[in-house]
C-alpha positions in Angstrom: 266.0 19.8 140.2 267.3 18.6 136.3 270.2 20.8 135.7 271.3 20.0 139.5 271.4 16.8 138.5 272.9 17.4 135.0 275.3 20.2 136.5 276.2 16.7 139.3 276.4 14.3 137.2 279.2 16.9 134.8 280.8 17.5 137.1 281.8 13.9 138.2 282.9 13.4 134.4 285.6 16.3 134.6 286.3 15.0 137.8 287.1 11.5 137.0 288.9 13.1 132.7 290.8 14.8 135.5 292.5 12.6 137.2 293.7 9.6 135.0 296.3 10.3 133.6 297.3 11.3 130.3 299.3 8.4 128.5 296.7 5.8 130.5 297.1 2.4 129.1 300.3 3.7 126.8 302.2 1.1 129.2 303.1 -1.0 126.0 304.5 0.9 124.3 307.6 2.2 126.7 308.2 -0.8 125.8 312.1 -1.2 125.2 312.8 -3.4 122.8 315.6 -3.7 120.3 315.8 -5.6 116.7 319.2 -8.0 116.8 320.4 -9.7 113.1 318.7 -13.4 113.1 319.8 -16.1 111.4 319.3 -18.6 114.1 316.5 -18.8 116.5 318.6 -17.1 119.6 321.4 -16.2 117.6 323.1 -13.4 116.6 324.7 -12.9 112.6 327.4 -12.9 111.7 327.6 -8.9 111.6 325.6 -8.9 115.0 323.6 -5.9 114.1 321.1 -4.1 116.9 319.4 -1.3 115.6 316.0 0.3 117.6 313.6 -0.6 114.2 313.1 -3.5 111.9 314.2 -3.8 108.8 317.4 -6.5 107.3 320.4 -7.5 108.5 323.3 -5.0 107.4 325.5 -8.5 106.1 326.9 -7.5 103.2 325.7 -5.5 100.5 321.8 -7.2 100.1 321.7 -7.2 103.4 320.7 -10.1 105.0 317.2 -11.9 107.0 315.1 -9.9 108.7 315.5 -9.1 111.8 314.4 -9.9 115.5 312.7 -7.7 118.3 314.0 -8.9 121.9 313.8 -6.7 124.9 316.6 -4.5 125.2 318.3 -5.7 128.7 318.0 -9.5 127.7 321.1 -12.2 127.6 320.3 -11.6 123.7 321.1 -8.1 123.5 323.7 -8.1 126.1 325.7 -10.6 123.8 325.3 -9.5 121.1 326.6 -5.4 122.5 329.9 -7.4 124.1 330.7 -8.5 121.0 330.3 -5.6 118.8 332.3 -3.8 121.7 335.4 -5.5 121.0 
């Protein structure tokens, strides 16, 4: 009787593990963000750098202020891309 109960628990556990998606809980990691040069709280620097990784702005020879993380579809990022395309 104990073996049957144990096999039932093991079977249930395997079924639950098989149904859980492999990327469960990682939706926050896939958040689409970019880093923009932030001289002010909500404005870009004159050099308007945009990157996929955090770091200093590419203003001047010594680098500028740290870049700010913003959503890739935000108005700030869109304005940055428009200005860079000119």
